[in-house]
N, C-alpha and C positions, 0 to 999 in steps of 0.2 A: 359245377359252380365256379371253377377256376376262371378267372377273368383277368383284366388288366391290374386289379388291385390285390388279388389273393391267389395263393396256391393251396392245393388241397392234398393232404396225405391221409390215407385210410387203410385200415386192415383189421380184420377180426372183430368188428363191432365198435372200433374206436376210430375217430378221425380228428385231424387238426386242420383248421382253416387259419392260415398264417399270411402275413403280408409277403410281398415279393422278396423282401429282405429277410423273412423268416421270423418276424415278430408277431406277437399277439397284443393288441391294444385294448381290447375290451369294448371297442366302439360298437354301437348298435347301428344296424342298417338293414337292408333287404336280405342279407345273408348273415349267418352267424359267424362270429369271430372267436376263436379259442380252441381249446383241446377238449374233446367230448368223449364220454363213455357212458352207456346206459342212459341216454337222454339228458345227461347232466354235464354242465361245463366245469371241467376240472382244472382248467387254466383260463383265467380271464386277463392275465397280463404275463408277458414273457418278452421283455424288451431289453435289447443289448445296447450298451453304450461303451465307448472307449475314450478314456481321458475326459469323461463327462459329456461327450458329444455323441450324437447319433451318427453312425458311419454312413458314408455315401455308397449307394448301391451301384456296382459296375455291371454285374452279370446276374441274371435270375433265370435258373432252370427249374425243372419240376421239383427236384428235391435238393437243390443246392443254390447257393448265392455266393458272390464274391463282393467283399466290402472293403473300403479304405476310409481313412480319416478324411474329413473335408480339408482340402488344401487348394492353393492357387495354381494357376497354369504353370508357373515357373518353379513350383516347389513339389517335386515328386513325393508321393506318399511314403512315409517312413516305414510303414508296415502294411500288410494285407491280411484280412481275415477271410479264410475259406470256410464256408459254413455248409454242412450237410445234415439233413434232417430226415427222419423216418418215423413211422409209427409201427411198433411191434409189441406184442405181449401186453397190451393195455397200457403202453407208455409212449410218450413222445421222447425220442432220443435226438439230441442236438450235439453234433460234433463240430468243435471250433478248432481250426488249425491257424495259429497266428504266426506269420512269417515276418521276420525282420528283413527289410529290403536294403539296409545300409551295410557299409563295411565297418561300422562301429557299433558297440553295444547300445541297446535301447531299453529304457524303462517305460512301462505303460500301465495304466490302471483300467482293468476290464471289469465291467459290472453287468449283472443281469437282474432286472427288477421283475419279481414274480408275485402272482396273487392267484387265488382261487375263490370265486364267488359262489360256486356250486349252483348257478342258476339253472333252472329247468329249461329245456329247449322251448317249451311253449311260452315261457316268459319273454323270449327273445324274438318272437314273431312280430309281424308288423300290425297286429290287430289291436295293440295298445291295451290289452287286458291286464288287470292287476290281480294277483293272487295273494291272499293272506297266508302268512307263515308264522302262526303263533308259537312262541316258546322255542324258536330256532336259536341254536347256539353255534357260533364259529370260534375256533381256537387256532393258534399258531404255536409251533414248538420248534426251537432251533435244535438241529441235530449236528453231530460232529462233521458230517459231510454235506449239510444243506439245511432244509427246513421242511416241516410237515404241516399241512393245513387240514383241519378236520371240521366236519359239519354234522350236527345232529338235530333232529326234530322228532321227538317221540321215538318210535321204533325204527325210524329211517335215518341212516347215516351214510356218509361218504367221506373220502379223504384223498389227498394228493401228497405224495412224498417226492420232494425234489432233492436229488443227490448229485454230486459232482466228483469227478476224478481228474485232476487232483482236487481235494476239498477246497472250498473258498477260504481265504485268509480272514474273512469277517462276514457276518450276516447282520445287516443293519436294518433298523426300523426306518420307515419312510414317512410316518405320520398319517398314512392313508389306509393302513391295514396290510399293505404289500410289504414284502421284504426284499432287500437288495443284497445279492451275493456278490462279493468283491474279491478280485484277485489282483495282487501287485506282481506283475510279471517283469522279469529281467531277461532279455533276449541277447544272446551273443550275436556277432555279425552273421547275417543270413541264416540264423537258427530258426527252426520251426518248433513251436510248442503246441501240444494238443490238449484240449480240454473236452471231456465227454460229460454232458449233462443229461440227466434222465428225470422226467416227470412221470411217475408211476401212479396211476389212478386205481383206487379200490372203490367199487361201486356201492350204491345204496342197496337196501334190502329189496329182494325181489324173488319170484319163484324160479327155482331151477338154475341151471348153468347159464341161461340167457342173461341173467342179471349180472353175471361176471364176464360179460363178453370180452374175450381177448385178455383176460386178467392174468394170463400166464399159465393157468392150469390145463389149458386145452392144447398144449403142444404147439403154440404159435411162436414161441421164442425162436428168433433167427429166421423167421419166414415173413419178414416185413414186406408190406406192399405199399406202393405209391400208385399214382395214376398210370404210370408207365411200366410197372414191374409185373412180369408174368409169374414169378415166384415158383417155389418148389411144389406147393400143394397141387397146382394144376398138372404138373408133370406126373406126380404120383397118381392122381386121379385118372389121367389119360392111360397110364400103363396098366391100371387095374380094373378099369371100367368094363363091365360086361356089356357087349353090344355097342361099343362106341364106334362112331363113324370114322372114316379116314380124316386125317388132318385137313383143315380148311384149304391149305395151299394145294392139296391134291384134288379137292372137289370143286373149287370155285372156278367159274368160267372166266372171271376177270381178276387180275391182280388186286384191284382196289377192294373187291369183296373179300378176298383172302385176308388182306390187311385189316379190314374192319372186323372180320371174324376173330382174328388173333387178338386184336385189341379188346373185343368183347369178352373173350375168354379170360384175358388178364383182368379185366374189370370185374367179372363175376367172381374170380378168386378173391379179389380185394373186398368184395361186398359180402362174403360169407360170414355169417354170425352164428354163434353157438345157440342151440335151443335143446329142449329135452323131448325125448320120445315117450310113448305110452308107458314104458317100463322104467323111466327115469334115465335111460341111456342118452349120452350126449350125441347130438347130430349137428351138422352145419348146413344152414339154409341160406338162400340168397335174400339179403335185405332189399327193400324196395329201391333205395337210392340215397345219395349223399347230396346235400347235408341234412335235410329235414327228416328223412325217412330211413335212417339206418336202424331198421327194426323189422320184425316179422310182420308183413302185410300180406294177408292170405291171397288176395287176387294176384298181386305181383309175383309172389313166389310160385304160384300155380302156373301162370302163363309163362313165366321165365323157364320153369322146369319143363313145360311142354315144348317150348322152342328149342331147348338145349338137349332134349331127350336122346337124340341120335349121337350127340357128342359127349354128354355128361349124364348118363342115366342115374348116377349116384345122387345127383341133385333131386331127382324125382323121388327117390326113396326117402331121402332126408326130409323133404318138404311134406310128404304124406305122413311120416311119423310125427313130425312136429305139430301138424294140424290135427292129427288124430288125438294127440295128447291135450290139445286145447279145445276140443270139440265141446259144444255146449251140453250141459247135463240138465237134470230136472231143476236144479237150483237157479239156472240161468234163464228159465222161462220158455225156451224153445229148444228142447233136447234134440240133438243131431245136427244142429247148425254149425257150420265151420266158421271159425273166427275171422274177422276182418283185420284186426290190428292188435298187437301186443306191445305194451310199453312198460318200462321199468323205472321211470323217473319218479321224483318226489311227488309231483302233482298227480300222477296216475296212482301212486301208492296210497295217497290220501283221498282219492276219488274226486279231486278238483278238476280233472279232465277225465272223460269217460273211457280212456284207452288202455287201462290196465289189461282188460280183455274186452274188446269191443266187437260186437257181433253185427254191426250195421252194414251188412252186405247181402244182397239177394243172390249174388252170382258165385260166391266162393264155394257153396255147398255142391252145386252141380259140377263146377270145375274140379273139385276134389275127386268126384267119381270119374270124371273124364280122365284125369291124370292116372288114377289107379288102373283104369282099363287100358290106357295107352301104354303104360309101363309094362303091364302084363303081356300085351300083344307084341311089344317091341323086343323084349328080352326073352320071352317064352318061359319066364319064371313066375309061377303063380304063388310063391310063398308070401310075398307082400299082400296079395289079395286074400289069401287064407288067413293071415295074421290079422288083417284089418277088416275082416268080414263083419264083426259087430258094429264098427264105426261106419262102414259103408251102408249097412242096412239101416242104421239110424239116420244117415244122411238122406237116403231114399224116402224114409217115412217123413222126415222134416219137409221135403219138397211137397209131398201130398198134403200133409196136415197143416203146418204153419206157413209154408211157403206160398200156398194158395193154389197149387196145381190141382188138388182134389176138389176144392170148392168153386173156384172161379175159372179153372182150366188153364191158368197161367201163373208163373211166379210173379208176385207183386210186392211192392213196398210202398210206404208212405214217405212223403218228403219231410225233411227235418228243417223246421224254420226257426230253430232256437238261436240262430245267429252265429257269427264267426267265433272260432275258437272252441266250439262245442263238438259238432259232428258233421260229416259231409251232408250236403243238402239232399243228395240222391244216393242210392245204394247200388248202382251199377258202375261200370268204369267211368261213365260220364257223371261224376259226382259233384260237379260245381253247380251253384245256383243258376237256374234257368237253362241248364244244359238239355233238359228234356222239354221240348217246346214245339209249337206249330211253325209253319213256314214263315209266318210274319214275326216270329220271335216271342209270341205269347207263351208264358210259362204254364204248363199243364199241372193240374192238382188232383188230389185224391189218392186212392190206392193205385199206384201206377204199375203198368206192365211194360217195361222197356223191351225192345225187340231182341237185343243181343242175348240177354239171359234166357230167353225162350229157346234160342238156338243151343245154348249150353245145356239146358234141361233136356232137349231132344237127344243130344249127344250122350248125356249122362245116362238116360234111359237105355239107349242102344248099347253102350258099353257095359252097363251093369247087368243087362239081360245076358250078355255073353259070359260075364263072370259067374252069374248064377248057374249057367249051364256047365261051364268048363272047370270052375274052381270050387263051387259050393254045392254042386249036385242038387240044385233046387229048380226043377223045371217049372214048377207052378209059378215061382217068382219070375222066372225068365219070360213065361208067357204073359204074365200080367204087365211087365214093363215093356215088352214088345208091342202089346196092344195099346198101352198108354202112349208110346212114341208115335204110333200111326195116328192115333186120335189127335195128338198135339199138332202134328204136321197138317192134318186136314183142317183143324180148327184155325190154326194160324193163317193158312193161305186164304181162308174166308174172312177172318176178322181184321187182319193187318194189311191186306193187299189194297193199295190205292190204284183203282182201275184207271183213272184219268192219267196218272203219272206212270203207270205200269212199273210200280216200285213199292217196296214194303214201307209201312209207316215206321217212324222212329219209336213210337210207344203207343199204348192205349192209356187214356186218362181214367180217372176214377169212375166215370160213367160209361166206359167202354168205347169212347170215341177215339178214332185214330188221330195221332198227331202227325200232320202231313209234311213236316220238315223232311227234306231229302238229305240223308245223313249217311256217313260211312259205316254205321252199324250194319248196313246191308252186307258188307263184307264178312262180318262175323256169322251171318246166316249161311254164307257160302262155306265158310270154314267148318261149321257144325254139320252141314249136310241137310239142313232143314228144308231148303227149297227144292222143288222138282227141277229136272234138268232143263226144261224149256225156260222157266222163269230165271233160273240161275244164269243161263247164258245171257239173257237180256239184261239182268241186273249187273253182271260182271262187266259187260261192255259199256253200260251206262256210267259206271263208276270211273271209267277212263275218259269220259267226255271233258272238255276244257273247264266247265264250271266246277267239276269235282277235282280234276287232276291239275295241280299247280305246276308241274314240272319237277318238283322235289318229292312229290307224293300226292296221295288223295287227301283232300281236305275233310275235316270232320263234318262240316256242313257245306253243301254246294253253294258257290257264289251266286249272286243274283237274287237270293231270298232275303227277306227282312231279317231273318235270324242270323245272317252271315256277318261276321266281323273277323278280319284276317288275323287279329291278335287276341281273340277270345280263346280261353283255355279249351273249350269243347265245342265252339261254334264257329270254326273257320280255320283254326290252326291245323298243322299237319303233324301227326304222331307216327314215328317210325314203327312202333309195335302194332298200331292199328293197321298200318299198311302191310306189315308182315302177315298179320292174320288174313288180310285180303289176298295177298299173294298165295298163301297156302290154299285159300278157298278157290281162287281162280285155277290153280293147278289141279285141285280135286275134281273140278268139272271139265277138265281138259282145255281150259283157256290159257294155254301155255305162252302164247305171245303176249297176252295181257299181263300175265304173271312176270314175264321177263321185263316188260316195260316198267312195272312197279319196282322190281329189284334193281334195275339199272338206275332209276331215279334215286333210290336210297343209297346206292353205291356212290353216286356222284355227290350226294349230300354228305356222306361220310368223308369223302375226299376233301370237301370244303370245311370240315370241322375236325381236322387233325386226326382223322381215322375213327373218331368216337361219335356215334350217332347221338344226337341230343334227345332229351325226353320229348320235346316238341319244338317246332319251328313255325314261324308265321306263314299264313296262307297266301302271301303275295305271289303273283304269277312269275315264274322263272323268266319268261320272255321279256318282261319289263323290269324285273329286279333280279339280275343275274347272280347276286350274292344272297345266300339264305339269311333271313333276318331271325335272330334267336328269340325265343320266347323268354321274357325277362325274368321269370321266377322258376324256371325249370331246374330240376335236379340233374346233376351230371357228375359222375356217371349214374345211370339209373338201370336197374337190373333188366327190365324187359326191353329197353332200348339196346343194352349190351348184348342181349341174346337175339336181337332181331336179325343180324347177319346169319346166324345159325339157322333160323327159320327160313331165310331166303335161300340158303343152300338146299334145304329140304324141298322147297318149292321148285327149285330149278333142276335138281338132280333126280327127282322121282317122277316118273311119267304118270303114275296113278296116285291114289290117295297116300300122302306121305305119313308113314306110321308114326314118326316122331313129331309131327307138326299138326296134323289135322285131328280134331277131337273125336271123330267117329269113323 
């Protein structure tokens, strides 16, 4: 999200979106502004003034700024404020070093205006929805070293405690609900005085340790992360991980890919959030992305863990445990289904948004089984598979019973037309309205069978059949799943194949008619192994034709179709994770030059975006637009984009099926 107006600091489930000078204004826009924990804004104002004026910004770095009072050309600034900020232990820490620049003493008045509105993230989105909050109460209490803000509504409460060292000389009311912390400083000639301010959030009610993301009990103190910080947790994980691959610098064929992989690993560390396993144990899982999705999102966590398996197998273990703990039971209506999204904010707590535990995804359940199988095969350790056998069996039964595999032969879902702010329109990775469509852009309706989840289902059946044989000693189940996988492949190649285009359909509509849009989901079919060798070769080469391949990667929808729009979220943009899946699929079928072409394009894209791959970029051709055009509402960093360079390393360094990247 960082851009010309904002900087982003994040760690352990908390993040701060501040101006380049380090302030929080509370302004509403396309991106949130403030300090957030557990989907709640714990700071809505954090504004520094010196002698009643807003300082002038001289230097803005990722976690630091240099500020001076506004002066004229012939009047050198009497003092300088060096500001360093970080997020750690569920708190925003702001360190101010005020330096006197003169040879005589100086007196100045420094003030910080602070407020906490405890807005839910969903209130700050651009859909202009209004949520009622009956009987909500906000309070403010002056403390010896600062001020505390509290919020309560029924059984949900949250608070922010602002403290300073040295304590402020006064805490003033402002007339708006905000409070102003004031220091009267006297500096000797060229003296530097340091103030450390800390805004510690304590989150609202929510299930398990995820509700207290980064609140200090999880050992995050002192391991603060920013967009550029690798941190100590990554080092510890690398030293202790079973089956970890060599460092990226040793494995990457190009320095740019090594740099992107290192940046991705650093970002993944910053995106780790606490969650609970089936036994209540705390685990740390990759959140989907900052700023809007610093939460457990099943699809993102699973794909990210698959991409990172060779380098961070601990992520896979944690993700599987967290998703097993939130698996749907009888009371949820579809027992065995793996959750799509888990939120802990006020609106989720009261059911005003459906995301407390939201199960609207058709692909998370097969991906759960794929990850469990891939982890077992990569590490040679079947203890996770044996521990999670009940959850895995329940997931298999969901695919056949409620998922549609038993009745219709495919995983299916219905579109959600409830409107913005409620739930995704579709339940596969292409979840935006109209993303599942025909070549002319017509939206398909009914009980839809998207192509990509059928590939995941095939891989899940193959993986689980192996687990049934090797870990569970259940040959009957293994035979059943092996037969089901073969039937699914044969059925898919008949029902989804577009003979005229020699390409798979994007989906089947509710009447079983194929949607003839040519789309990148075909790469997911290569990744899963669903296609036979001959068709896979033709599809892989077709995806590298100019209407698909922009030069920065493969477009989600091929240009030249009515459905194509270069800046549409799922109908023309280029997604790095989507291309990583394709690269793994190409390598799986021996199309190594094609895989290298995709990896080289993404490496070039990373080099143009400061080493960090974006969630998505526009589909304009590189030949005519040599600078990648960012997608306007993308998350950055985002977990599966961060893990994409790791998947590319798997695709490039493994001659055959990459154990840690391909799902079967």
